[in-house]
C-alpha positions as semicolon CSV with decimal commas, in nm:
position;residue;x (nm);y (nm);z (nm)
1;M;5,898;-2,674;1,461
2;D;5,899;-2,300;1,390
3;R;5,696;-2,358;1,077
4;R;5,440;-2,558;1,278
5;N;5,427;-2,285;1,545
6;M;5,381;-2,018;1,280
7;A;5,097;-2,218;1,123
8;G;4,936;-2,261;1,459
9;Q;4,972;-1,890;1,530
10;D;4,816;-1,804;1,192
11;T;4,529;-2,038;1,269
12;A;4,481;-1,878;1,608
13;N;4,484;-1,531;1,453
14;Q;4,223;-1,639;1,197
15;D;4,003;-1,783;1,472
16;T;4,035;-1,462;1,671
17;A;3,939;-1,250;1,369
18;R;3,647;-1,478;1,287
19;N;3,521;-1,463;1,646
20;A;3,541;-1,086;1,650
21;A;3,346;-1,064;1,325
22;N;3,079;-1,298;1,457
23;Q;3,046;-1,091;1,772
24;A;3,003;-0,774;1,565
25;G;2,738;-0,947;1,359
26;G;2,544;-1,055;1,663
27;E;2,620;-1,428;1,641
28;R;2,772;-1,447;1,990
29;T;3,017;-1,716;1,904
30;G;3,261;-1,569;2,156
31;Q;3,088;-1,755;2,438
32;R;3,124;-2,081;2,245
33;N;3,497;-2,024;2,189
34;C;3,548;-1,937;2,555
35;A;3,380;-2,263;2,654
36;E;3,598;-2,457;2,410
37;N;3,912;-2,296;2,564
38;G;3,822;-2,421;2,908
39;E;3,617;-2,133;3,042
40;Q;3,315;-2,306;3,194
41;D;2,976;-2,141;3,165
42;S;2,649;-2,234;3,324
43;K;2,421;-2,484;3,147
44;P;2,124;-2,245;3,115
45;T;2,349;-1,984;2,958
46;N;2,484;-2,234;2,706
47;Q;2,131;-2,339;2,614
48;R;2,029;-1,977;2,572
49;I;2,330;-1,910;2,350
50;R;2,257;-2,221;2,143
51;S;1,890;-2,124;2,100
52;T;1,985;-1,771;2,001
53;R;2,238;-1,901;1,751
54;I;1,987;-2,142;1,594
55;G;1,720;-1,873;1,571
56;K;1,960;-1,629;1,408
57;K;2,080;-1,896;1,169
58;I;1,721;-1,960;1,058
59;S;1,653;-1,587;1,031
60;K;1,970;-1,531;0,831
61;G;1,893;-1,822;0,600
62;V;1,535;-1,731;0,509
63;G;1,552;-1,356;0,563
64;K;1,787;-1,286;0,273
65;P;1,586;-1,172;-0,032
66;L;1,613;-1,395;-0,337
67;D;1,651;-1,237;-0,677
68;S;1,555;-1,391;-1,009
69;A;1,908;-1,520;-1,077
70;E;1,912;-1,715;-0,750
71;A;1,554;-1,840;-0,775
72;Y;1,546;-1,950;-1,139
73;V;1,861;-2,134;-1,250
74;D;1,916;-2,322;-1,577
75;G;1,549;-2,320;-1,670
76;H;1,428;-2,454;-1,335
77;L;1,331;-2,321;-0,996
78;S;1,590;-2,358;-0,724
79;R;1,492;-2,574;-0,429
80;T;1,465;-2,269;-0,202
81;A;1,239;-2,079;-0,441
82;L;1,023;-2,388;-0,505
83;I;0,960;-2,440;-0,134
84;S;0,870;-2,073;-0,087
85;L;0,636;-2,080;-0,387
86;I;0,463;-2,395;-0,259
87;I;0,411;-2,232;0,082
88;L;0,267;-1,915;-0,072
89;T;0,040;-2,114;-0,302
90;F;-0,089;-2,323;-0,012
91;I;-0,163;-2,017;0,203
92;T;-0,337;-1,839;-0,086
93;F;-0,534;-2,157;-0,154
94;V;-0,653;-2,149;0,209
95;G;-0,776;-1,792;0,165
96;N;-0,978;-1,874;-0,147
97;F;-1,102;-2,191;0,018
98;T;-1,224;-1,996;0,322
99;Q;-1,414;-1,738;0,116
100;L;-1,698;-1,971;0,007
101;Q;-1,669;-2,242;0,270
102;L;-1,957;-2,100;0,474
103;S;-2,206;-2,088;0,185
104;S;-2,330;-2,441;0,264
105;A;-2,328;-2,377;0,641
106;L;-2,517;-2,046;0,626
107;P;-2,870;-2,193;0,682
108;T;-2,749;-2,374;0,995
109;I;-2,576;-2,063;1,132
110;V;-2,890;-1,855;1,072
111;E;-3,093;-2,110;1,266
112;D;-2,848;-2,141;1,556
113;F;-2,822;-1,767;1,618
114;H;-3,193;-1,702;1,543
115;I;-3,109;-1,428;1,294
116;S;-3,243;-1,340;0,951
117;V;-3,081;-1,454;0,630
118;T;-3,000;-1,092;0,548
119;T;-2,800;-1,064;0,870
120;G;-2,640;-1,406;0,830
121;Q;-2,514;-1,337;0,478
122;W;-2,280;-1,075;0,626
123;L;-2,048;-1,368;0,702
124;T;-1,986;-1,406;0,329
125;S;-2,038;-1,052;0,198
126;V;-1,816;-0,885;0,459
127;F;-1,537;-1,122;0,358
128;Q;-1,551;-0,992;0,001
129;L;-1,585;-0,632;0,116
130;V;-1,276;-0,648;0,337
131;M;-1,078;-0,819;0,063
132;G;-1,183;-0,543;-0,176
133;V;-1,055;-0,281;0,068
134;M;-0,727;-0,470;0,116
135;V;-0,644;-0,486;-0,257
136;P;-0,536;-0,118;-0,292
137;L;-0,324;-0,152;0,022
138;T;-0,118;-0,429;-0,136
139;A;0,108;-0,179;-0,315
140;Y;0,201;-0,012;0,013
141;L;0,242;-0,336;0,208
142;T;0,466;-0,506;-0,047
143;R;0,688;-0,197;-0,077
144;R;0,708;-0,128;0,295
145;F;0,742;-0,480;0,441
146;T;0,923;-0,799;0,345
147;T;0,747;-1,107;0,214
148;R;0,799;-1,293;0,540
149;Q;0,667;-1,004;0,750
150;I;0,351;-0,977;0,538
151;V;0,277;-1,350;0,526
152;I;0,353;-1,434;0,888
153;T;0,156;-1,136;1,019
154;S;-0,134;-1,212;0,786
155;M;-0,152;-1,573;0,902
156;I;-0,136;-1,472;1,269
157;V;-0,431;-1,237;1,211
158;F;-0,612;-1,512;1,018
159;T;-0,556;-1,759;1,303
160;I;-0,683;-1,515;1,566
161;G;-0,994;-1,458;1,354
162;S;-1,052;-1,832;1,319
163;V;-1,027;-1,877;1,696
164;L;-1,281;-1,599;1,755
165;A;-1,521;-1,747;1,502
166;W;-1,471;-2,095;1,647
167;L;-1,537;-2,000;2,010
168;G;-1,747;-1,685;1,968
169;P;-2,067;-1,705;2,174
170;T;-2,252;-1,443;1,970
171;F;-2,296;-1,367;1,601
172;V;-2,109;-1,039;1,638
173;I;-1,797;-1,218;1,765
174;V;-1,819;-1,470;1,481
175;L;-1,853;-1,183;1,233
176;L;-1,548;-1,013;1,385
177;G;-1,357;-1,336;1,337
178;R;-1,456;-1,346;0,970
179;I;-1,337;-0,987;0,927
180;L;-0,996;-1,080;1,070
181;E;-0,981;-1,383;0,843
182;A;-1,048;-1,161;0,542
183;I;-0,779;-0,913;0,653
184;G;-0,533;-1,199;0,689
185;T;-0,599;-1,351;0,347
186;G;-0,683;-1,037;0,148
187;V;-0,325;-0,965;0,043
188;M;-0,208;-1,319;-0,023
189;W;-0,311;-1,352;-0,389
190;P;-0,132;-1,027;-0,493
191;V;0,174;-1,132;-0,292
192;L;0,175;-1,468;-0,472
193;Q;0,148;-1,293;-0,809
194;I;0,435;-1,059;-0,724
195;T;0,649;-1,354;-0,618
196;V;0,579;-1,545;-0,939
197;F;0,663;-1,242;-1,152
198;S;0,983;-1,177;-0,957
199;I;1,101;-1,539;-0,991
200;Y;1,011;-1,648;-1,342
201;P;1,150;-1,499;-1,662
202;L;0,909;-1,329;-1,898
203;S;0,875;-1,633;-2,124
204;R;0,760;-1,861;-1,840
205;R;0,529;-1,633;-1,644
206;G;0,215;-1,730;-1,833
207;F;0,271;-2,097;-1,755
208;A;0,348;-2,023;-1,389
209;M;0,042;-1,802;-1,341
210;G;-0,176;-2,058;-1,519
211;T;-0,054;-2,329;-1,283
212;V;-0,114;-2,137;-0,961
213;G;-0,438;-1,999;-1,108
214;M;-0,568;-2,353;-1,154
215;A;-0,494;-2,425;-0,789
216;M;-0,679;-2,108;-0,689
217;S;-0,980;-2,210;-0,900
218;V;-1,004;-2,547;-0,727
219;A;-1,036;-2,387;-0,383
220;P;-1,386;-2,240;-0,432
221;A;-1,495;-2,573;-0,581
222;I;-1,417;-2,784;-0,277
223;G;-1,482;-2,517;-0,012
224;P;-1,863;-2,552;0,000
225;V;-1,841;-2,932;-0,019
226;I;-1,603;-2,968;0,274
227;G;-1,784;-2,696;0,466
228;G;-2,116;-2,875;0,419
229;W;-1,970;-3,209;0,521
230;Q;-1,815;-3,062;0,837
231;T;-2,143;-2,889;0,924
232;D;-2,340;-3,214;0,897
233;A;-2,079;-3,422;1,081
234;N;-1,963;-3,195;1,366
235;G;-2,146;-2,863;1,339
236;W;-2,044;-2,541;1,167
237;R;-1,793;-2,449;1,439
238;S;-1,573;-2,739;1,329
239;I;-1,505;-2,539;1,012
240;F;-1,331;-2,267;1,213
241;M;-1,155;-2,520;1,434
242;T;-0,999;-2,671;1,120
243;L;-0,908;-2,324;0,992
244;T;-0,738;-2,250;1,325
245;V;-0,518;-2,558;1,288
246;I;-0,442;-2,466;0,926
247;G;-0,357;-2,112;1,035
248;V;-0,106;-2,232;1,296
249;A;0,051;-2,469;1,042
250;S;0,076;-2,184;0,791
251;V;0,256;-1,962;1,041
252;L;0,509;-2,237;1,112
253;L;0,561;-2,310;0,742
254;A;0,614;-1,942;0,666
255;F;0,855;-1,896;0,958
256;F;1,079;-2,189;0,877
257;G;1,051;-2,220;0,498
258;L;0,952;-1,891;0,335
259;H;1,213;-1,658;0,188
260;N;1,187;-1,290;0,105
261;F;1,150;-1,171;-0,254
262;G;1,216;-0,819;-0,376
263;A;1,337;-0,502;-0,208
264;T;1,158;-0,287;0,050
265;D;1,143;0,084;0,119
266;R;1,079;0,188;0,479
267;N;0,993;0,541;0,367
268;T;0,686;0,428;0,175
269;K;0,361;0,569;0,312
270;A;-0,002;0,479;0,259
271;D;-0,316;0,691;0,245
272;F;-0,498;0,533;0,538
273;F;-0,754;0,812;0,542
274;S;-0,873;0,696;0,199
275;V;-0,892;0,342;0,336
276;S;-1,114;0,467;0,618
277;L;-1,336;0,650;0,371
278;S;-1,381;0,334;0,164
279;I;-1,469;0,131;0,472
280;F;-1,727;0,383;0,595
281;G;-1,859;0,437;0,244
282;F;-1,918;0,084;0,125
283;G;-1,972;-0,057;0,474
284;G;-2,234;0,207;0,558
285;L;-2,413;0,143;0,231
286;M;-2,428;-0,231;0,300
287;F;-2,537;-0,181;0,661
288;G;-2,820;0,050;0,560
289;F;-2,946;-0,189;0,293
290;T;-2,946;-0,486;0,529
291;N;-3,156;-0,290;0,781
292;I;-3,436;-0,238;0,527
293;E;-3,568;-0,585;0,613
294;A;-3,633;-0,495;0,977
295;H;-3,714;-0,122;0,951
296;A;-3,889;0,119;0,720
297;F;-3,677;0,331;0,490
298;T;-3,758;0,638;0,703
299;H;-3,598;0,477;1,008
300;P;-3,259;0,630;1,107
301;L;-3,093;0,286;1,102
302;V;-3,173;0,270;0,730
303;W;-3,137;0,614;0,577
304;L;-2,854;0,740;0,801
305;P;-2,603;0,460;0,720
306;I;-2,696;0,484;0,351
307;L;-2,642;0,862;0,359
308;I;-2,308;0,821;0,537
309;G;-2,209;0,552;0,289
310;I;-2,293;0,765;-0,016
311;A;-2,110;1,065;0,134
312;G;-1,807;0,847;0,213
313;I;-1,797;0,704;-0,140
314;I;-1,823;1,049;-0,300
315;W;-1,551;1,186;-0,070
316;F;-1,334;0,883;-0,147
317;V;-1,372;0,926;-0,524
318;M;-1,304;1,300;-0,515
319;R;-1,000;1,250;-0,294
320;Q;-0,853;0,991;-0,531
321;I;-0,906;1,218;-0,832
322;H;-0,746;1,513;-0,654
323;M;-0,445;1,313;-0,529
324;A;-0,385;1,155;-0,868
325;A;-0,398;1,496;-1,038
326;A;-0,156;1,642;-0,780
327;Y;0,086;1,354;-0,830
328;R;0,084;1,391;-1,209
329;A;0,133;1,768;-1,178
330;W;0,433;1,710;-0,952
331;E;0,579;1,466;-1,204
332;R;0,546;1,718;-1,488
333;A;0,695;2,001;-1,282
334;D;0,977;1,785;-1,153
335;N;1,062;1,659;-1,500
336;A;1,066;2,013;-1,637
337;A;1,287;2,136;-1,351
338;E;1,536;1,852;-1,383
339;G;1,533;1,835;-1,763
340;T;1,464;1,464;-1,746
341;E;1,214;1,234;-1,898
342;S;0,991;1,021;-1,678
343;V;0,980;0,655;-1,766
344;P;0,708;0,492;-1,556
345;V;0,771;0,130;-1,465
346;P;0,454;-0,064;-1,541
347;A;0,302;-0,284;-1,279
348;V;0,267;-0,655;-1,317
349;P;-0,080;-0,721;-1,458
350;A;-0,334;-0,882;-1,230
351;V;-0,451;-1,115;-1,507
352;P;-0,190;-1,375;-1,594
353;S;-0,269;-1,395;-1,962
354;I;-0,198;-1,028;-2,036
355;P;0,080;-1,016;-2,291
356;E;0,374;-0,803;-2,185
357;S;0,626;-0,620;-2,393
358;G;0,966;-0,499;-2,299
359;T;1,272;-0,661;-2,160
360;G;1,295;-0,917;-1,887
361;T;1,507;-0,678;-1,683
362;A;1,238;-0,415;-1,674
363;A;0,977;-0,671;-1,581
364;G;1,192;-0,805;-1,304
365;A;1,244;-0,457;-1,164
366;T;0,871;-0,405;-1,176
367;A;0,802;-0,715;-0,974
368;E;1,038;-0,600;-0,704
369;H;0,913;-0,245;-0,668
370;T;0,552;-0,239;-0,784
371;A;0,272;-0,437;-0,622
372;I;-0,002;-0,599;-0,818
373;G;-0,328;-0,435;-0,741
374;G;-0,259;-0,079;-0,645
375;G;-0,057;0,235;-0,629
376;A;0,081;0,464;-0,889
377;A;0,355;0,358;-1,121
378;T;0,701;0,423;-0,983
379;P;0,863;0,697;-1,193
380;V;1,206;0,602;-1,321
381;R;1,421;0,866;-1,479
382;K;1,657;0,869;-1,770
383;A;1,846;1,160;-1,915
384;A;1,663;1,355;-2,178
385;G;1,941;1,305;-2,424
386;G;2,006;0,946;-2,325
387;S;1,963;0,630;-2,519
388;N;1,623;0,494;-2,592
389;G;1,744;0,141;-2,586
390;G;1,593;0,056;-2,252
391;T;1,477;0,188;-1,917
392;T;1,677;0,222;-1,605
393;A;1,588;0,046;-1,286
394;P;1,409;0,214;-0,996
395;A;1,584;0,427;-0,739
396;K;1,713;0,139;-0,530
397;S;1,870;-0,045;-0,823
398;S;2,247;-0,072;-0,822
399;E;2,257;-0,054;-1,201
400;S;2,168;0,313;-1,235
401;E;2,110;0,627;-1,035
402;Q;1,796;0,833;-1,020
403;V;1,816;1,206;-1,071
404;P;1,734;1,370;-0,735
405;S;1,402;1,544;-0,718
406;T;1,381;1,919;-0,658
407;S;1,069;1,881;-0,440
408;P;0,927;1,601;-0,229
409;A;0,677;1,384;-0,412
410;P;0,317;1,404;-0,295
411;R;0,153;1,086;-0,179
412;P;0,007;0,892;-0,477
413;A;-0,362;0,808;-0,482
414;L;-0,475;0,483;-0,326
415;L;-0,671;0,418;-0,646
416;D;-0,590;0,612;-0,961
417;L;-0,942;0,651;-1,099
418;G;-0,806;0,841;-1,399
419;V;-0,790;0,509;-1,586
420;L;-1,171;0,517;-1,605
421;R;-1,135;0,787;-1,870
422;N;-1,047;0,500;-2,103
423;T;-1,388;0,391;-2,236
424;S;-1,281;0,036;-2,318
425;F;-1,138;-0,016;-1,970
426;T;-1,456;0,121;-1,812
427;V;-1,670;-0,117;-2,020
428;G;-1,460;-0,414;-1,912
429;T;-1,474;-0,310;-1,547
430;I;-1,854;-0,271;-1,554
431;C;-1,891;-0,613;-1,718
432;A;-1,678;-0,774;-1,449
433;A;-1,874;-0,593;-1,175
434;L;-2,210;-0,711;-1,315
435;S;-2,082;-1,069;-1,330
436;F;-1,965;-1,063;-0,970
437;F;-2,285;-0,892;-0,856
438;A;-2,504;-1,165;-1,003
439;F;-2,271;-1,452;-0,915
440;S;-2,214;-1,378;-0,546
441;S;-2,584;-1,340;-0,471
442;I;-2,673;-1,677;-0,622
443;M;-2,398;-1,847;-0,419
444;V;-2,593;-1,740;-0,110
445;I;-2,949;-1,789;-0,237
446;I;-2,924;-2,137;-0,392
447;P;-2,794;-2,318;-0,077
448;L;-3,092;-2,169;0,109
449;Y;-3,327;-2,316;-0,151
450;I;-3,156;-2,656;-0,144
451;Q;-3,153;-2,690;0,235
452;N;-3,450;-2,489;0,366
453;D;-3,701;-2,542;0,083
454;R;-3,604;-2,887;-0,041
455;G;-3,477;-3,040;0,284
456;Y;-3,135;-3,158;0,166
457;S;-2,826;-3,162;0,390
458;A;-2,541;-2,912;0,384
459;T;-2,313;-3,178;0,236
460;M;-2,558;-3,237;-0,047
461;S;-2,577;-2,864;-0,103
462;G;-2,201;-2,846;-0,149
463;L;-2,200;-3,144;-0,386
464;I;-2,473;-2,989;-0,600
465;M;-2,268;-2,671;-0,637
466;L;-1,940;-2,855;-0,698
467;P;-1,973;-2,919;-1,077
468;G;-2,025;-2,548;-1,138
469;A;-1,698;-2,452;-0,973
470;I;-1,513;-2,721;-1,169
471;G;-1,675;-2,593;-1,489
472;Q;-1,557;-2,240;-1,420
473;C;-1,206;-2,367;-1,355
474;I;-1,202;-2,544;-1,693
475;A;-1,355;-2,244;-1,872
476;Q;-1,093;-2,008;-1,731
477;F;-0,816;-2,241;-1,841
478;C;-0,955;-2,270;-2,195
479;G;-1,059;-1,905;-2,210
480;G;-0,698;-1,789;-2,237
481;R;-0,631;-1,995;-2,548
482;L;-0,962;-1,890;-2,702
483;L;-0,880;-1,527;-2,626
484;D;-0,544;-1,551;-2,800
485;R;-0,703;-1,714;-3,105
486;F;-1,031;-1,525;-3,150
487;G;-1,003;-1,209;-2,940
488;A;-1,211;-1,096;-2,642
489;R;-1,540;-1,012;-2,813
490;P;-1,644;-1,357;-2,947
491;V;-1,537;-1,536;-2,629
492;A;-1,712;-1,285;-2,400
493;L;-2,028;-1,294;-2,614
494;V;-2,046;-1,673;-2,589
495;G;-1,972;-1,653;-2,216
496;S;-2,239;-1,387;-2,150
497;A;-2,498;-1,579;-2,350
498;T;-2,411;-1,900;-2,164
499;L;-2,436;-1,721;-1,831
500;L;-2,777;-1,581;-1,927
501;I;-2,906;-1,923;-2,039
502;G;-2,788;-2,085;-1,715
503;T;-2,954;-1,817;-1,503
504;I;-3,285;-1,856;-1,689
505;M;-3,261;-2,235;-1,647
506;M;-3,212;-2,194;-1,274
507;S;-3,510;-1,958;-1,245
508;M;-3,739;-2,247;-1,349
509;I;-3,698;-2,432;-1,017
510;G;-4,000;-2,539;-0,815
511;T;-4,108;-2,764;-0,530
512;D;-4,050;-3,087;-0,721
513;T;-3,769;-2,989;-0,959
514;W;-3,505;-3,258;-1,013
515;I;-3,236;-3,141;-0,774
516;W;-2,956;-3,207;-1,023
517;W;-3,123;-2,960;-1,257
518;V;-2,991;-2,697;-1,016
519;S;-2,644;-2,845;-1,054
520;I;-2,667;-2,847;-1,435
521;S;-2,790;-2,489;-1,434
522;Q;-2,510;-2,375;-1,204
523;F;-2,257;-2,562;-1,418
524;T;-2,386;-2,373;-1,723
525;R;-2,372;-2,042;-1,541
526;Q;-2,016;-2,085;-1,420
527;I;-1,894;-2,198;-1,761
528;G;-2,024;-1,863;-1,880
529;M;-1,854;-1,684;-1,591
530;G;-1,521;-1,838;-1,681
531;L;-1,556;-1,731;-2,044
532;V;-1,652;-1,373;-1,952
533;L;-1,431;-1,261;-1,666
534;M;-1,083;-1,344;-1,787
535;P;-1,116;-1,235;-2,154
536;V;-1,296;-0,909;-2,076
537;T;-1,059;-0,818;-1,794
538;T;-0,754;-0,900;-2,003
539;W;-0,883;-0,699;-2,297
540;S;-0,971;-0,398;-2,081
541;L;-0,626;-0,390;-1,921
542;N;-0,461;-0,429;-2,260
543;C;-0,643;-0,113;-2,369
544;L;-0,445;0,087;-2,112
545;A;-0,097;0,226;-2,152
546;R;0,168;0,010;-1,987
547;Q;0,227;0,263;-1,710
548;E;-0,147;0,259;-1,628
549;V;-0,181;-0,118;-1,587
550;S;-0,101;-0,103;-1,214
551;A;-0,381;0,148;-1,147
552;G;-0,617;-0,039;-1,379
553;S;-0,551;-0,368;-1,204
554;A;-0,624;-0,208;-0,867
555;V;-0,949;-0,051;-0,986
556;T;-1,071;-0,373;-1,153
557;N;-0,999;-0,597;-0,854
558;T;-1,148;-0,351;-0,607
559;V;-1,466;-0,291;-0,807
560;R;-1,521;-0,664;-0,859
561;Q;-1,485;-0,748;-0,491
562;I;-1,710;-0,464;-0,378
563;A;-1,973;-0,549;-0,642
564;G;-1,975;-0,905;-0,513
565;A;-1,999;-0,786;-0,153
566;I;-2,294;-0,557;-0,231
567;G;-2,466;-0,806;-0,461
568;A;-2,533;-1,064;-0,191
569;P;-2,720;-0,839;0,058
570;V;-2,912;-0,656;-0,216
571;M;-3,040;-0,976;-0,380
572;V;-3,107;-1,148;-0,048
573;I;-3,315;-0,850;0,064
574;T;-3,498;-0,866;-0,268
575;M;-3,567;-1,236;-0,216
576;E;-3,700;-1,191;0,136
577;T;-3,912;-0,891;0,035
578;L;-4,072;-1,089;-0,248
579;T;-4,121;-1,384;-0,015
580;R;-4,319;-1,169;0,227
581;V;-4,529;-1,034;-0,059
582;F;-4,610;-1,384;-0,187
583;H;-4,678;-1,509;0,166
584;A;-4,916;-1,221;0,227
585;G;-5,088;-1,318;-0,099
586;G;-5,192;-1,654;0,044
587;L;-4,900;-1,890;-0,033
588;N;-4,755;-2,101;0,245
589;A;-4,400;-2,028;0,369
590;T;-4,223;-2,283;0,148
591;L;-4,403;-2,190;-0,174
592;A;-4,363;-1,819;-0,102
593;N;-3,989;-1,864;-0,045
594;I;-3,945;-2,066;-0,366
595;D;-4,130;-1,800;-0,566
596;G;-3,911;-1,537;-0,403
597;V;-3,600;-1,729;-0,514
598;K;-3,736;-1,772;-0,867
599;W;-3,812;-1,404;-0,916
600;T;-3,482;-1,300;-0,763
601;L;-3,307;-1,523;-1,017
602;R;-3,508;-1,356;-1,294
603;I;-3,393;-1,016;-1,171
604;S;-3,038;-1,151;-1,171
605;A;-3,093;-1,259;-1,533
606;C;-3,175;-0,896;-1,617
607;F;-2,830;-0,792;-1,490
608;V;-2,672;-1,064;-1,704
609;L;-2,872;-0,943;-2,006
610;A;-2,738;-0,592;-1,947
611;Q;-2,387;-0,738;-1,938
612;L;-2,451;-0,924;-2,267
613;L;-2,563;-0,602;-2,436
614;L;-2,263;-0,418;-2,295
615;V;-2,026;-0,679;-2,438
616;M;-2,210;-0,674;-2,771
617;F;-2,192;-0,297;-2,818
618;G;-1,898;-0,198;-2,597
619;V;-1,624;-0,456;-2,654
620;H;-1,459;-0,361;-2,981
621;G;-1,136;-0,221;-3,114
622;Q;-0,786;-0,361;-3,113
623;G;-0,760;-0,702;-2,949
624;A;-1,137;-0,747;-2,927
625;G;-1,172;-0,963;-3,239
626;S;-1,512;-1,030;-3,393
627;A;-1,767;-1,307;-3,414
628;R;-1,732;-1,304;-3,794
629;E;-1,359;-1,369;-3,770
630;A;-1,420;-1,652;-3,523
631;A;-1,683;-1,811;-3,747
632;Q;-1,461;-1,778;-4,055
633;Y;-1,176;-1,940;-3,866
634;A;-1,398;-2,232;-3,763
635;I;-1,526;-2,276;-4,124
636;N;-1,171;-2,277;-4,258
637;R;-1,070;-2,537;-4,004
638;M;-1,365;-2,757;-4,101
639;R;-1,278;-2,724;-4,470
640;L;-0,917;-2,804;-4,398
641;H;-1,003;-3,122;-4,211
642;G;-1,265;-3,213;-4,473
643;G;-1,010;-3,176;-4,752
644;A;-0,759;-3,386;-4,560
645;G;-1,022;-3,657;-4,515
646;D;-1,095;-3,664;-4,888
């Protein structure tokens, strides 16, 4: 009996200790135990306690950050990590899907709001501009906030923007909705990349990024098709109604199923003044250009925004150079004062096929502390007389300690433009910018030709553009293998030539051109795009030192997005200006518009020709390969197979 009483007393003591611990942790299980011991509580109070307990259980389950060891076990993803990765991939897919979904609906929107095409194209170009501005902020956001905080907040902003665009009575409200959508989705692709790099070991990251990259490539392919079908069936507002539903579903999925990845630092700060300068700079430049259609260049609505934009861009560039120089000077002084050696942790490359060197531990630490797409490399210290066998983890790592700094670190530049001193990287960045400039403008101009000049529906417009997007997806997938085998130069030369041929083919359109000729031409163009962008970008980033890859990735992504955002309004203005000239020359409206499209495409071909020459004379050196080597490899393969056949 005594033994039973003692056991019961021990059990009671354990329950009491467990209840006290739960109360200290905020679980409020004391109320539950009181109720079980006969202390009656009111029904509403019990329900409130139960709801609180369930909510905290969910928060505790998904709020705990997962490290690589928990996420990737025995060569496979854990169930928790797989669910989180699926959710992130779906949400990122929605962002890419949204970006081009309005291209087929643009003629209808222009007609409904009685606005010009130049004004209407802001719905697509502002999306790219905002995403370009958001890329450098990714480093700050991923260091300062958890994965769940970023994703849930982004999807709430995206949903609010979709509601505004769905119900907005004026074009300005719809445009505001598109801006919020771009803010919500602008950080999702870098967050997905960071998650993949923090989960997978080094040997499996290429496969993982290729898989999610394929999913991202499919989104632009089906976006215009579905957008065109919805416009024909239920009007263009049904597009935003669907996006609202998807946004709500994404918030719920992220709240209940998404886990955190990586560590955070609440002391991280961002240079929001530089963000404001970039918005006023590039936004003012775009606004001034779009006003040229309605006003003379001497009008204040034209020259004043352009002047403000140029001043903002110059101020932005000078500020980034100054901040980067100050940060490097602090690093040198701090290293000299402490007698330590700085070991920068490289960022995860923005292009999945970039080969990485180093240990898996260093790469894993990078994924946790360095965002893809922006920010300076996080300096990690090791003793000057220490071993060279590896690098230590960042300051928050439990494996090593960082030598305290003698002076507070200055704020790093939002974009470290010092990487542009590398000629090869600059060549690659310019090539990518020219490609995006020419590509984005045609994605706006061609649907106008198909619907307004040829009389086809929005659904048909999306279907005509569909093969091109699929072709680019295939070319990007194959481009990585070709890059590894032949180098960047031969692949980029073939891609640039293919892009040029496709653009010239498309410039031959007329009033009675077989409509699928447009589809074949666009397919050719986007095959070329897929063979240019990935190899050139990979090669240019490989030309940088490992500690510069983070800054290089940020600069490349930002320049590409902004080039695409500026390309659409510039080429649309060119098209409409030429249309007015041809119309004044005696052509009717349809013929004048078709001639305007044709000559705009020919101007676009000149940009592609400049890119081809840049690749031909600028892409060289280590990793670039050569056309001669590629040809010799192909001849040897043919001889080998011929000899085997004999």
